[in-house]
N, C-alpha and C positions, 0 to 999 in steps of 0.2 A: 506493500500501500505506499509506502513512503517513496519519493526520489521521482514520482510520477509525473509528467504533465498534463498540465491544466489547459482543458480546451479552450479557444482564444475566445469563444463568448459567453465564459462564466460569468463574465460581468453583470450583465443586463439581469440573469438569475436570481444572484446575490441583491442587488437593487430592487428585484421583483419580491423577495422573501421579506427582506426587511421592510419595506411597505405592508405587506400580510400582518407582520408582528405588530407592527405601532398601534393600532387600537387598543389591543389587548393589556398596553402598559396601563389602561384604567382599570382593570377589573382581575388583574392576577397580581401576585406578588411582584414590589416594583426592580425586584433581584432578578427576575425569570427573564420577561423580554431584555429587562439590561445586559442579562449573559450572553442569551442570543444574539444581540445587534453585534456584542463585543467577537463573538466567536465569527459571526460572520463578517465583519471587519477583518477579524484575522486570516479566514480564508482569501478574502480579497486582497490582502497584501501578498500575501504568501502568491497569490497567481499571477500579481503583478512580477514580483522579483524572479519566479519561475521556482521558487525554493520547496525543496522536500516537504511534505507533510507530517506531521506528529506521527510518531510509534504508537498503534495498536494498545501496545503496553502503559500506555502514558494517557490516552485518552480514555479507555474503560476506568480506571479507576476513578479518573475527573468525572465521568460519567455516575457513577455508582455514588461518587460525595456529593453534587449535585441533584441526585435523587434523595440523598439522605436529608437535604436542607428543604427538598420541596416538600418531605414529611413530616421534619419538624415545622413546618411552617403552615400546614394547612392540615395536618393530623390525616391526612387522604391523599391517596392515589387514583381516584376514582372522582365519578359524579362527575359535576359542572366544573367549578376550579381547576378540582387535581387533577380531572382529565385531559382538560384543557393545557395545564400548564406542562402535565410528564409529556404532554406531543410536541410542544414548543422545544423544550430541550433536547428530547430525538432529533428535532428538526435541524438542531442545532449541533446537535454532534456528527449527523449525517451529513451536514457541508463537508467534512474532513475524511469522506470514503469515496468523492468525486473523481474516481480514477480514470472513468470514458461518457462519452457522451450516454450513453445508458442511464448511467450513475447520475448525469446532470438531470437527466427527465425523471427519475425516479423523484429526486427531491422537489424536480416542480408540482410533479403529480401529488407530494407529502402538502405542498403550497396550496394547490389547489384546495385540497380536501379543507386547511385550514386557514384560508379564507374566510370559509363560511361561520366560525370559529364564536367572532365576535356576534353577528347576530343571537346565542345563547342567553345572550349580556343586554343586548339592547337592540331594539326593533326597532327603531324610529327611521325615518328616511334618511336622514342624515348617515347613519348609517348603513340604511341602503346604497347611498350614492356612493361611500367610499366602496363597498363591495364590488359597485360596478368598474372604479376603476381600477382595482387590485385585481380585476379580473383581467382589463384591458391588459394590464402592466405583467401578468404573470402570462398571458397569450401572446404578447410581445416578446417575450422574453424565449419564449418556447418557439416563435418562428427564428428567435435570432440563432439560436441553438442549431437550427438547421440550416444556419449559414446565410440566411438571410441579410438585406442588407439593411442598415437604421431606418432609416424612412420607409423602405419596404416591408418591412417588417411591419412598422405600426400602421401601415394600412391594410396589410393582412390582417392586424389580430384586430383592429375595428371595423372590415367587412365578415371574418368568421362569427364574430358576437352579434352584430346586425343579421347573419342568416340562420344563426341560432334562435333568435328573438321569439318569432310565431310559434316555433317549438318549444321556447319554454312556456309561454303565455298559458297555450294549448294544455301542459302537463298540469301549469298551477291553476286552473279550474277544471280539470279533470280526475285530478288522483284524486281518491278518497284522502279526504283529511283525518288524522289523528285523535279521539276523543281526550286524550293527553295532551301533554305538551311532549315536545319533541324527544322522544328515547325515553319520557318519563323520567327526566335526569331530575333527581333528588337536587332541591334550594336550600341552602341553611338559613336556617332562623333568624331574623332580623326585625327590626322594626318597624314598625306600621307604616306604609309607605304616608298615610296620610297625615301620621304625628298626633294624632288624638289616641289618647292613653286610655285606662279602664278607671281611672279617678279624674278629681280637680281638688286642684289649690293653688291658691295664690301663686300666679307667676306662670302657670304649666300650659294656659293658650295664652297668653300673651308673647309668649317665645315663639310661635308659630306666624306671628303676623307677619317676619322679616323672610318668613320661608316662604317662597314665589313656586317651590313646586308644583304640578299639576294635583288634583284631586280626582276629578271625573270632570267628565262633562257632559252633559244635559244639551236634547234638543225635543223639544213640544211642538206635541200635535196639535195644529189650529194655534189662538190665540196663548202666548206665553203669559204668565202672571208677573206682575210688576216687581219690581226687584224687592220691596217691603213685606210680598208676601214668601219669599225665599226661605222657608224654613225648612233644612234637610236635616231631621232628625236622626241621630246615629244609636246613642246610647240614653238608658236612664240613671241616674245617681241619686239614692233615695236613703242614703243614712250619714250622718254627719259626726266629725269625732272632735270636734271643734276650731278643727282646721281645714279638714282636707273631705269633700265628699266623695263617698263610692258607690257602686253598686251592688247590692246585696240581693236581689230579683225578688223586690218584696210586692211587685206588680204581676206574680205568676199565676195567684189565684186572680187577677180582676176578671168581672165580667163585664166587657166594654163593648160599645156599638158605633155604630160613625151615623149620624142625623143631619142631614141637609149637606148641603155645599157644590162646587159647581164638580161636574167630572173633567175630570185633567188627565188626558192620556199622555204619558213623554217615555224617552229612553235614556238610559245613561250607558255612558263608556267609561269601564273605570276596570281596574285590578282588586276583588273584593279582599277588604280589611279584614282578614279572622273572620270571616263569614258575614260578616256587617255588611249593610247595604243600606245606603243613604237615601231616605223618602221624602217628598214632601208632606205635610199636615194633609189630609190625614190617610195614610197609605188605604188600598181595598185590596179584594183578595188578589194573590200576586200570584206571578206564573207555578207551572207545577215542581218546582224543586226550589222554590222559596216559600219558607214559611211564613207566617203574619203572629207573631207571639204578642204577648198581651203587654202594654201599652204604646201600641202603634208601631213595632219594630219590626225592620223584615230580617230575617236571617238566612242564609242558603244553607241546603242539607245538608251540602258536602262543602268541605273546607277546599277551595280551590281559591288559585294564585295568579292564573294566567288573564289575561286582556279577555273581558268579555263585554254584550252586551246586552242588557235588561231590560225591558217592557213592563213599565208599571203604570197604576191609575192610581189617582187618587181623589180626596173629594175637599177640591180646595174651598174654604171658610167653613167647614161643616163643623158639626157639635158633636166633640166625642165625650159621647155618653157611657157613664162608668156606677154601679153600683157596690162602695164599699161598705163593707161589713163593719161593726164596731169595732173589732179587735184590728183591722187595715185602717181603718182611721186613726189607730191610737200609734200606729208603727210608723204612717207620715206624720206625726207627730213629736216623734222624739229628740230629745237636744237632748248634748252634753251640758253640768254647768256650766254656769261664769256668763260673760257677757253682761253684767245687770244693768248698764245703760240701755242697751240695744233691747233688753227684756221691758222695760219701763217704757221705752217707747213704745215696743209692738202694740202694750195695754191701752198707752194714752190714744193713738191711732184706732185702736178697736171702739175703744168707749165715745169716739164721736163719729163713729162709720155706721153704725145699726145693725151690719152683713157684711158677709163677705167680699161684696161687689163693690161695698162703700168701702170695706179695708184696702181693696186695690187703690180704688182712687185715691186716698188717703194717702197710701206709701209713696205710690207714684208722684203724687203733688208735691210729697217732701223730695223725695231725690230731684224733682224739677226744681224747687226752688230754694235746696237748701247748700248751694253751693258749691256741689259737686261737681268734678271733672273727669273726663274722660283720656286718660295718659296712658302712654306707654310701657310708662317705668314709674309708676307709684311708689312712696317708701316703702320699706321692706315691715308689716305686723307682725309682732310679736307677743305672744301671751293671746290677749284677748282680741283675738282679730278683728272679728263685728265690730266691739267698740272701737279699735282703732281707726276700721274705718271710716263708720256713720259720726264719731264724735272727734276725731282728731285729724286725721291726714286730708278725707273726703277727696280722696284720690283714687283711682282704679281702672283693669279694666273689665270688658264683659265679666269673668269667672268671681269677679269681687261683688259684683253688683247683685251676680243671681244669687252669689249664695248668700249675701247678706238679708234679698228679702226674702228667700226661702225660708230663713232664719224667725224675719220677723212674723213671718206669715204662721209658721208654726209656734212661736211664741205667742202669736194670739187668739190658737187655737183653730187655727184652719191646714187643714192637711195639704202638703208641698211637698213638692221635688223638681229636682234640678234634669234638666234635658241638655245633652251635650251635643253638638252636631256642625250643619254649617248652616252660613244668614248670606244670601245672596249671592252674587258669582260677575263676572264679566261677559256682557256681550261682547261677541264676533261678528261683525255686521257679515264679514267677509264669507264665511263657514258656514252663518246665519244656527249658531249654537251657542250657549254657553258654557263658559270655561268655570271651575269651582275650586280652587286653590287651598294649600294649607293656608294660608293668611288669612282664610276667610272663615277659619274655627269659630264658631261662637258658645256661649251659654247663655241659657233663659231657663225660666221656670213655670214650671204647672202646679197653679192651685186648685182646690176641689171643691165645688160651690154645691153645699147639702141639699140649696133650695130646687137647684136644676138636675140635680145628680150627674155633674161633668165635669172634666178638667178644663180648667181654661187657660191659656199661653198669655203671660206676663214677660214680656221683655224690659225689665229695667235699665237697660243700657240707653233704652232709646228714649227713655225720659231725662239722661244725661246727657247724652247727643242723640239728638233727633235724625241727626246726617250719617248718622251710622248704618240706617237701614236702605236712605236713598243713594246713599254714594260708597258706600262700604267702606270698610275699615282705614285703609289707606288715607281714602281722600278727608276722614272725621275724624284723624291725628294729624296734627299742625306739623309734628316732626318729619312726617311721612308726606306729607302736602306740597313742603316748600316753603311753610310759612318757616323754619325754621334757620334759614338763610344756608349755613356752610352743613347744617345740621342735616338737611332735606337729603333723602338716598332715592329718593322716585327715580327710577329711568326717566329723561328728556320726553314730550310727549311726541315728538317722531320718532325715537327707539320705540316708543309702544305701539304705533301703530305698524313701525317693522313686523315687530312681536307677534301683533295680530295676524299678518301675512302669514307669518310660518307656523302659528296656531291650527290658522286653517289648512294648511298644507298637512300639518302632521294629525291632526283632526282627519282629514280625508285618508290617509295612511291606513290610520290606526281602524277605521271603520272598515275601510273597503278590500285590506290588504293584510293588514294583522288579525282585523277581525273576521277573515274569511273562514271559518270554522265549518263543522260538519252541519249542522243546523241551518246556513246559508248555504251551504253548497247542495243541501237535499231541497233546499227551496228553488233554487236554480237550475236542478235534472228537471224538477217536478215542472216550472213554467217552459223549457227548453223540450218536455217532451220525450225527455229520455227515457222517464221511469219515476215509478214512486219513488225508489230506493236508491241510494247508493249502492251500487253491489257490481259484479262482476260484468254482467251483461251491460247494465248503464254505462260502467265505464268504457267498454268494448264497442259501443255505439256510440259516444262520443267521440274516442280517438279515430275512429273511422270516418266521422264526419270531416273534423279539425283536420286528418291526417293529409289531405290533398294541399287544401289553402298551408299548412304551414309548410310543406315539402316544396311547394312553389318557388320560394327566392334558391332554396337549392338545385330545383332544377335549371332556373334562369342561371345560377352560376355554372355548373356543369355544361350547360350548352357553352356558356362566353368564355370558357376557360381556358388558359393559352394551353394548343395542344403539343408545344416544344417551344424551342426559342423564336425568340418574339419575330426575328428577321428573318428566317424562312416560311414562318406560319406567314404572315405578312405578307412577302412578295406573293408567295402560292395562293393568296386571297385576290393578290389585285391580279394577278394573269385570267383567273376564274372569271371575275368580275367583267372583266374586258373580252372576254369568251362569249358569256352573255350577252355581249352589245356589238357583237360580230367580229369584232377584234380579235384576230389569230395572234398567240406568240407562244413560237415554238419553247420547248425547257432549254433550249442553248442559247438561245437570244438574252444577251446581258439588258440591262437597263436602258442605254440608250437606242437600243433595237428597238424596246415597247414606246419610247416615247413615238419614235417616229410613225409604227404603227397603228397611234394611237391617234394622228395629227386629224384625226376626219371629225372628232370628238368635239362637241361643243365646247363654246369658246373657256367657260366659267370652270367645267367639270377638267378641261383637258389641262387650266391652268394650276387646279387643286395637286390633278395628279401629278403634275409637273415638281409642286412644290412636294411632293412627299417620296416622289423619285430621286431629287436630289439629297433630303435629308437619309434617303435609304443607302446612295453613294458615299454621303459621308460617313455613315456608323458602319458599313462594311468595309471600305477600301480604304478610305484615310486615316481613320484613327487605330492605333498599333491593338487594342483591345473595344471592345463595342462598349459603349455606357448601358446596363443594364437597365436604371430606372428610363433612360430615353428612347430605349428600344421598345421598353415596352407603350411608353406614352407612342412612340410612332405608330405601331401597330392597333392602338386604339384609335388614332387618327385611318387608319386605313378601314377602319371595318366600317368607319363610317362613310367613306367613299364610298359610292355607287353608281 
């Protein structure tokens, strides 16, 4: 293996392989792609100097050491991260076994396989564009290995990819979709992409305001709700320990029903967060694989973490009727000791209110007129947190005000609980969808009205900052809106418009390409008349129908492909076309004799023929060696002469 000369076209292959591993640096331990890049650079250095390659007895221990380091980093050599990282290491060391043209081709074949690996981590349109560029670069390297000139290799690579595009599209549409993620590769457990946890305490939601990561996208059928109606409920928190609200499932025995409301149909595109689905108040009976739990929460029957589309229905503006037993009412009144000032305030407000609805009005009025501020960075609250907010700092975010209002309601003898989810969203006029982000996370309160037997939604944050509902959290906070001068962190308006354009592209890509799952494929097969199910028979029918259009570009290329060297092929073509026009040229006659025989042709045809023959003489007889690129261009012009 040592002392073998490197093929002269190894440079393009190393360049293409380096481009292939570059996006994996975002998803693997950094040292793995770095080591592979160093190995490829070292292989290129050896090729440039014509030096001997390292001994196998040096490469094998180094490879084993790298694999051991990978095991220590990931504690696995299989799965998504482990398998891809191991493949990258094997590629790096395989580069030092390229002793022949066949070895280089095997290395590039491994690169073609590795090119698809970033899609296991990220299926965005940007990554798809990277894959297209990678395939073009790898195909160019393959053509260069075959001895093609650099410019000609680029043209051959682009032509090969374009010719294969119809067949690729046909296979994408027709090949059966897997019901599970690709190869069922297990993903490591990680924090929810939405950022919503299982509890709420001061600061738990306000820290999400800077997170612009998309949580989900929504498309409404018909007229969309106004922003102040977009309350996406995700979980209920029903127990308070003095600082933190947690969910202990107090609503599991709740007997509830929905009354009234405008029927609203919509679809969500998202990756489910631990089986939790956001839904507008108040969701109706969902699809077969989604269950409606007590408290108006939607949960998936199966834990799924792949991107999917869900069709839902809600009764917008309806009443959430619920019958609570005495034991259940007592549960929603539980409070830990402490916060005496807040308890006294609750008693005073209840005394002047008369009933639960009156208490809600009085409590909201207190927040509205009490000098409270909606801020991203309120002072820390220690000890008696509710008293510290209502009688001390008077500054907080949505979780502060939701926690305080629920405490006041319970202290006044009104059952209450906290709802956590999202409020609002950003409408994208380009893609005509609503983008809800982690920064739209919100908390509000539900109080139970005994006279009507219903849960009533109350948003105390809206009393402190009315602009929060209409404009969103970003515009309601001065520091984010730009009023804070150097403290402003929102991007400029032109950047937000460009971001909307990109969001529309990403939404369409996720909806129609990534979201093309087994259900959507089955619906397409039914509309095309291929069959009611996606099975071997329907796929075969589809392939037979799509085969001819997909092969037409290949047939066209096969008909026009060069049959041999460009100059002899073009010369024979000119003689045949002249013969069809009555100009006989013997095989023994040269270019000048051909021009003499063709003088009777129309002036324009003769002029073009004379130019072709003159360039033929220049390429065939005057140059020491024919220019391959000029010869192919001459052949294309000769084909156009008729």
